[in-house]
C-alpha positions as CSV (number, residue, x, y, z in Angstrom):
1,X,152.9,100.2,70.3
2,X,151.8,96.6,70.5
3,X,152.6,96.1,66.9
4,X,156.0,97.7,67.3
5,X,156.8,95.5,70.4
6,X,155.9,92.4,68.3
7,X,158.1,93.6,65.4
8,X,161.1,94.4,67.6
9,X,160.8,91.0,69.5
10,X,160.5,89.1,66.3
11,X,163.5,90.9,64.8
12,X,165.7,90.1,67.8
13,X,164.6,86.5,68.4
14,X,164.7,85.5,64.7
15,X,167.9,87.4,64.2
16,X,169.7,85.3,66.9
17,X,169.7,82.0,65.0
18,X,170.4,83.8,61.7
19,X,173.4,85.5,63.2
20,X,174.7,82.3,64.6
21,X,174.2,80.6,61.3
22,X,176.1,83.4,59.6
23,X,179.1,83.0,61.9
24,X,179.1,79.2,61.7
25,X,179.1,79.2,57.9
26,X,181.3,82.2,57.1
27,X,184.0,81.9,59.7
28,X,185.3,78.4,58.9
29,X,185.0,79.1,55.2
30,X,187.1,82.3,55.5
31,X,189.5,80.6,57.9
32,X,190.0,77.8,55.3
33,X,190.7,80.4,52.6
34,X,193.2,82.2,54.8
35,X,194.9,78.9,55.7
36,X,195.2,77.9,52.1
37,X,196.5,81.3,50.7
38,X,199.8,79.6,50.0
39,X,198.0,77.7,47.3
40,X,195.9,78.9,44.4
41,X,192.6,77.8,46.0
42,X,192.8,80.1,49.0
43,X,191.6,83.2,47.2
44,X,188.5,81.6,45.6
45,X,187.5,80.2,49.0
46,X,187.8,83.6,50.6
47,X,185.6,85.0,47.8
48,X,183.1,82.2,48.5
49,X,183.0,83.4,52.2
50,X,182.4,87.0,51.0
51,X,179.5,85.8,48.8
52,X,177.9,83.8,51.6
53,X,178.3,86.8,53.9
54,X,176.6,88.9,51.2
55,X,173.6,86.6,51.3
56,X,173.2,87.0,55.1
57,X,173.7,90.7,54.7
58,X,170.9,90.9,52.1
59,X,168.6,89.0,54.5
60,X,169.4,91.4,57.2
61,X,168.6,94.4,54.9
62,X,165.2,92.9,54.3
63,X,164.5,92.8,58.1
64,X,165.8,96.3,59.0
65,X,162.8,98.4,57.9
66,X,160.5,96.7,60.4
67,X,162.6,98.3,63.2
68,X,164.1,101.5,61.7
69,X,161.1,102.4,59.6
70,X,163.6,103.4,56.9
71,X,164.5,101.8,53.6
72,X,167.7,99.8,53.8
73,X,169.3,100.3,50.4
74,X,171.5,97.6,48.9
75,X,174.9,98.9,47.8
76,X,176.3,98.4,44.4
77,X,178.9,95.7,44.7
78,X,182.0,95.8,42.6
79,X,181.9,93.5,39.6
80,X,184.5,92.7,36.9
81,X,183.7,93.7,33.4
82,X,181.6,91.4,31.3
83,X,183.7,88.7,29.6
84,X,186.5,89.0,32.2
85,X,188.4,85.9,33.2
86,X,188.1,83.9,36.4
87,X,190.9,85.5,38.3
88,X,189.9,89.0,37.4
89,X,186.4,88.3,38.8
90,X,188.1,86.9,42.0
91,X,190.2,90.0,42.5
92,X,187.2,92.3,41.8
93,X,185.3,90.7,44.6
94,X,188.3,91.0,47.0
95,X,188.6,94.7,46.2
96,X,185.0,95.4,47.1
97,X,184.9,97.2,50.5
98,X,181.2,96.4,51.1
99,X,182.0,92.7,50.8
100,X,184.4,93.0,53.8
101,X,181.8,94.9,55.8
102,X,179.3,92.1,55.1
103,X,181.9,89.7,56.5
104,X,182.5,91.8,59.6
105,X,178.7,91.8,60.2
106,X,178.7,88.0,59.9
107,X,181.7,87.7,62.3
108,X,180.6,90.2,65.0
109,X,176.9,90.7,64.5
110,X,176.2,87.6,66.7
111,X,177.7,89.4,69.7
112,X,175.3,92.3,69.6
113,X,172.4,90.0,68.7
114,X,173.2,87.7,71.7
115,X,173.1,90.6,74.1
116,X,169.8,91.8,72.6
117,X,168.4,88.3,72.6
118,X,169.3,87.8,76.3
119,X,167.6,91.1,77.4
120,X,164.6,90.5,75.2
121,X,163.9,86.9,76.4
122,X,164.6,87.8,80.0
123,X,162.2,90.7,80.0
124,X,159.5,88.6,78.3
125,X,160.1,85.6,80.6
126,X,160.0,87.6,83.9
127,X,157.0,89.7,82.8
128,X,154.9,86.7,81.7
129,X,156.2,84.4,84.5
130,X,155.8,86.9,87.2
131,X,152.2,88.0,86.3
132,X,151.1,84.3,86.0
133,X,153.0,83.2,89.2
134,X,149.7,82.7,91.1
135,X,148.5,80.2,88.4
136,X,151.6,78.0,88.2
137,X,152.2,78.2,92.0
138,X,148.7,76.7,92.5
139,X,149.1,73.8,90.0
140,X,152.8,73.1,90.1
141,X,154.2,71.6,93.3
142,X,156.2,74.0,95.5
143,X,159.8,72.8,95.3
144,X,161.3,75.8,97.1
145,X,160.9,74.6,100.7
146,X,164.7,74.5,101.2
147,X,165.3,77.1,103.8
148,X,168.9,77.5,102.8
149,X,168.0,78.1,99.1
150,X,165.4,80.7,100.1
151,X,167.9,82.5,102.3
152,X,170.5,82.4,99.5
153,X,168.1,83.9,97.0
154,X,166.6,86.3,99.5
155,X,163.1,84.9,98.9
156,X,160.3,84.9,101.5
157,X,159.6,81.7,103.3
158,X,155.9,81.6,102.6
159,X,154.6,80.7,99.1
160,X,152.1,83.5,99.2
161,X,154.8,86.1,99.9
162,X,156.9,84.7,97.0
163,X,153.9,84.9,94.7
164,X,153.4,88.5,95.6
165,X,157.1,89.3,95.0
166,X,157.0,87.5,91.6
167,X,153.8,89.5,90.6
168,X,155.4,92.8,91.5
169,X,158.5,91.9,89.5
170,X,156.3,90.8,86.6
171,X,154.4,94.1,86.6
172,X,157.7,96.1,86.6
173,X,159.2,94.1,83.8
174,X,155.9,94.4,81.8
175,X,155.9,98.2,82.2
176,X,159.5,98.5,81.1
177,X,159.2,95.8,78.4
178,X,158.4,98.2,75.5
179,X,161.4,100.4,76.3
180,X,163.9,97.6,76.8
181,X,162.8,95.6,73.8
182,X,162.8,98.8,71.6
183,X,166.3,99.8,72.8
184,X,167.8,96.3,72.2
185,X,166.2,96.1,68.8
186,X,167.3,99.5,67.7
187,X,170.9,98.9,68.9
188,X,171.0,95.7,66.9
189,X,169.5,97.4,63.9
190,X,171.8,100.4,64.0
191,X,174.8,98.1,64.2
192,X,173.6,96.3,61.1
193,X,172.7,99.5,59.3
194,X,176.1,101.1,59.9
195,X,177.9,98.1,58.3
196,X,175.4,97.1,55.6
197,X,173.8,100.3,54.2
198,X,176.4,103.1,55.0
199,X,178.1,102.8,51.6
200,X,174.8,102.4,49.8
201,X,173.5,105.7,51.4
202,X,176.7,107.5,50.3
203,X,176.3,106.0,46.8
204,X,172.7,107.1,46.7
205,X,173.6,110.6,47.9
206,X,176.3,110.9,45.2
207,X,173.9,109.7,42.6
208,X,171.3,112.2,43.8
209,X,173.8,115.0,43.5
210,X,174.8,113.9,40.0
211,X,171.1,113.8,39.0
212,X,170.7,117.2,40.6
213,X,173.6,118.6,38.7
214,X,172.4,117.1,35.4
215,X,168.9,118.5,36.0
216,X,170.4,121.9,36.6
217,X,172.3,121.8,33.4
218,X,169.3,120.4,31.5
219,X,167.0,123.1,32.9
220,X,169.4,125.9,32.0
221,X,169.9,124.5,28.5
222,X,166.1,124.2,28.0
223,X,165.5,127.7,29.2
224,X,168.2,129.1,26.9
225,X,166.9,127.2,23.9
226,X,163.4,128.4,24.6
227,X,164.4,132.0,25.0
228,X,166.5,131.8,21.8
229,X,163.6,130.3,19.9
230,X,161.1,132.8,21.2
231,X,163.3,135.7,20.5
232,X,164.0,134.4,16.9
233,X,160.3,133.8,16.2
234,X,159.0,136.9,17.8
235,X,160.9,140.1,18.5
236,X,163.6,139.5,16.0
237,X,161.2,139.1,13.1
238,X,159.3,142.2,14.2
239,X,162.5,144.2,14.5
240,X,163.5,143.2,10.9
241,X,160.1,144.3,9.6
242,X,160.4,147.5,11.7
243,X,163.7,148.3,10.0
244,X,162.2,147.6,6.5
245,X,159.2,149.9,7.3
246,X,161.4,152.7,8.5
247,X,163.5,152.4,5.4
248,X,160.4,152.6,3.2
249,X,159.1,155.5,5.1
250,X,162.3,157.5,4.6
251,X,162.0,156.9,0.8
252,X,158.4,158.0,0.9
253,X,158.9,161.2,2.8
254,X,159.7,163.3,-0.3
255,X,157.5,161.5,-2.8
256,X,154.4,160.7,-0.7
257,X,154.3,162.1,2.8
258,X,150.9,160.6,3.5
259,X,152.1,157.1,2.7
260,X,155.2,157.8,4.8
261,X,153.0,158.9,7.8
262,X,150.9,155.6,7.4
263,X,154.1,153.6,7.3
264,X,155.5,155.3,10.4
265,X,152.2,154.7,12.3
266,X,152.4,151.0,11.3
267,X,156.0,150.9,12.6
268,X,154.9,152.4,15.9
269,X,152.4,149.6,16.2
270,X,155.1,147.1,15.5
271,X,157.3,148.7,18.2
272,X,154.5,148.4,20.8
273,X,153.9,144.7,19.9
274,X,157.7,144.1,20.1
275,X,157.9,145.7,23.6
276,X,154.9,143.5,24.7
277,X,156.6,140.4,23.5
278,X,159.9,141.4,25.2
279,X,158.0,141.9,28.5
280,X,156.5,138.5,28.1
281,X,159.8,136.9,27.5
282,X,161.4,138.7,30.4
283,X,159.1,136.6,32.7
284,X,161.5,133.8,32.1
285,X,164.2,135.9,33.8
286,X,164.1,136.7,37.5
287,X,162.5,140.1,37.8
288,X,163.9,142.9,39.9
289,X,160.9,142.7,42.3
290,X,162.0,139.1,43.2
291,X,165.5,140.2,44.3
292,X,164.3,143.5,45.9
293,X,161.1,142.5,47.7
294,X,161.1,138.7,47.9
295,X,159.0,135.9,46.7
296,X,155.6,137.0,48.1
297,X,155.6,140.3,46.2
298,X,156.9,138.7,43.0
299,X,154.1,136.1,43.1
300,X,151.5,138.7,43.8
301,X,152.7,140.5,40.7
302,X,152.4,137.3,38.7
303,X,148.9,136.6,40.0
304,X,147.8,140.2,39.2
305,X,148.9,139.9,35.6
306,X,147.2,136.5,35.0
307,X,144.3,136.6,32.6
308,X,142.6,134.0,34.7
309,X,141.6,135.0,38.3
310,X,144.1,133.5,40.7
311,X,143.9,133.4,44.5
312,X,147.3,133.7,46.3
313,X,148.0,132.2,49.7
314,X,151.4,132.9,51.2
315,X,152.4,132.7,54.9
316,X,152.9,136.1,56.5
317,X,156.1,135.0,58.2
318,X,157.6,133.4,55.1
319,X,160.5,135.8,55.0
320,X,163.4,135.7,52.6
321,X,164.6,132.4,51.3
322,X,167.8,131.2,49.5
323,X,168.0,132.7,46.0
324,X,167.8,129.3,44.3
325,X,164.6,128.6,46.2
326,X,163.0,131.9,45.4
327,X,164.0,131.6,41.7
328,X,162.7,128.1,41.4
329,X,159.4,128.8,43.1
330,X,158.9,131.9,41.0
331,X,159.6,130.2,37.6
332,X,157.4,127.3,38.6
333,X,154.5,129.5,39.3
334,X,155.2,131.7,36.3
335,X,155.2,128.7,33.9
336,X,152.3,127.1,35.6
337,X,150.1,130.2,35.3
338,X,151.2,130.6,31.7
339,X,150.0,127.1,30.9
340,X,146.9,127.7,32.9
341,X,146.0,130.7,30.8
342,X,146.9,129.0,27.5
343,X,145.8,125.4,27.7
344,X,143.7,124.6,30.8
345,X,140.5,126.5,29.9
346,X,140.2,127.2,33.6
347,X,137.8,129.7,35.1
348,X,139.9,130.2,38.3
349,X,143.2,129.2,39.8
350,X,145.0,129.3,43.1
351,X,148.7,129.5,44.2
352,X,149.6,128.2,47.7
353,X,152.9,128.4,49.5
354,X,153.7,126.7,52.8
355,X,156.8,126.2,54.9
356,X,157.0,123.4,57.5
357,X,159.5,120.8,58.8
358,X,162.3,122.1,56.6
359,X,160.2,121.9,53.4
360,X,158.8,124.6,51.1
361,X,155.6,123.6,49.4
362,X,154.5,125.3,46.2
363,X,151.2,124.3,44.8
364,X,149.3,125.6,41.7
365,X,145.7,124.5,41.2
366,X,143.0,125.2,38.6
367,X,139.6,124.0,37.7
368,X,140.4,123.4,34.0
369,X,140.1,120.4,31.7
370,X,143.2,118.6,33.0
371,X,145.6,116.5,30.9
372,X,148.9,118.0,32.1
373,X,151.7,115.6,32.7
374,X,155.5,115.4,33.0
375,X,156.1,113.3,29.8
376,X,159.1,114.3,27.7
377,X,158.3,116.9,25.1
378,X,155.9,118.8,27.3
379,X,156.5,122.2,29.0
380,X,156.4,120.7,32.5
381,X,159.5,118.6,31.8
382,X,161.7,121.7,32.1
383,X,160.0,122.6,35.4
384,X,160.7,119.1,36.8
385,X,164.4,119.5,35.9
386,X,164.5,123.0,37.5
387,X,162.9,121.7,40.7
388,X,165.1,118.7,40.8
389,X,168.2,120.9,40.4
390,X,167.1,122.7,43.6
391,X,166.9,119.3,45.4
392,X,163.1,119.1,45.3
393,X,160.4,116.9,43.7
394,X,157.6,117.9,41.4
395,X,154.2,116.0,41.3
396,X,151.5,116.7,38.8
397,X,147.9,115.5,39.3
398,X,145.7,116.3,36.3
399,X,143.1,113.7,35.4
400,X,141.1,114.1,32.2
401,X,138.4,116.6,33.0
402,X,140.4,118.2,35.7
403,X,141.1,119.6,38.2
404,X,144.9,120.1,37.9
405,X,147.4,120.3,40.8
406,X,151.1,121.0,40.3
407,X,152.9,120.6,43.6
408,X,156.6,121.0,44.3
409,X,158.4,120.1,47.5
410,X,161.7,122.0,48.0
411,X,164.2,121.6,50.9
412,X,164.2,124.7,52.9
413,X,166.5,124.7,56.0
């Protein structure tokens, strides 16, 4: 609390001269530009005012996190294309909405900052002055003997009574100091944040949605390519050989029945292997158990089929989730367990699901040799795209020698 009081106080007190400087510099410059609009130099002067206001806005964005405890993103300002002429660059700056918001902050921010400054300084002054009134009353001559002045201010006649009153006031202001200073700093910071980061947050949100869309497209394309490759390299080749074996067996039926019987037995073996491969490939498609019984049952089925012993921890009250969350969590665990069995050389693994504060956590751990990462060209890259498409994040911790942890955080309202 003490650290926060210091940060809030510094933010308000230092912000007061900065706000005044912003007003003193930008307002005359902008007024000069408006006054000279009838000439060609008016527009460049206005652009200069916008650029100066941008500098003060950038300084304010650097100071905001100390109070709001949130990043203050810098918006993307409008710029003319490279190689554009002078006037095209001028008009590009004038069409930038964030530049005008920066100018409004420079024009009106000092009002909010002045109010915050007055409250902050007053509370500090009364708190410190009141609590130390006994000291300065002893060493500073009493100049409040004017009876009329005491009556006007409603102060006691005796010095000791006045010291007692000052001490009580100082204690009250000290007790309320954290609340008052915090409120004034937050009001000042929220005013600045609304003007200086609102567009940036919208831009970041749009960018995040675009990345999420691209990740969804990339994940779907990767899954389709993988399924197509696996079908071509596995079941399709076996089916071709099965057709050839059955054709040969038909020719052998009349000539050599024993050879035909052997060929048919071999074809039956090929059929079983093809079915096994198709079952393995179907794990990349949401199984009926996921839609019918939910994520816990589907994960339990995955864990039971794993060739490596896997412990499963799922909250009893997890309930049904949005289909995209259940599918994403299922495919993440399915792919992670496949990699665990094929590459990790692990003796045991674990799958953990947790839901808290609007987030679904999915973690897969093993005691293998490690070395898993999200670099392009590895199987986990497709998982990262799938998790990002659901609005989540994927983290992989897998040092050489192990252990490995794959953890996804998914939004879950």
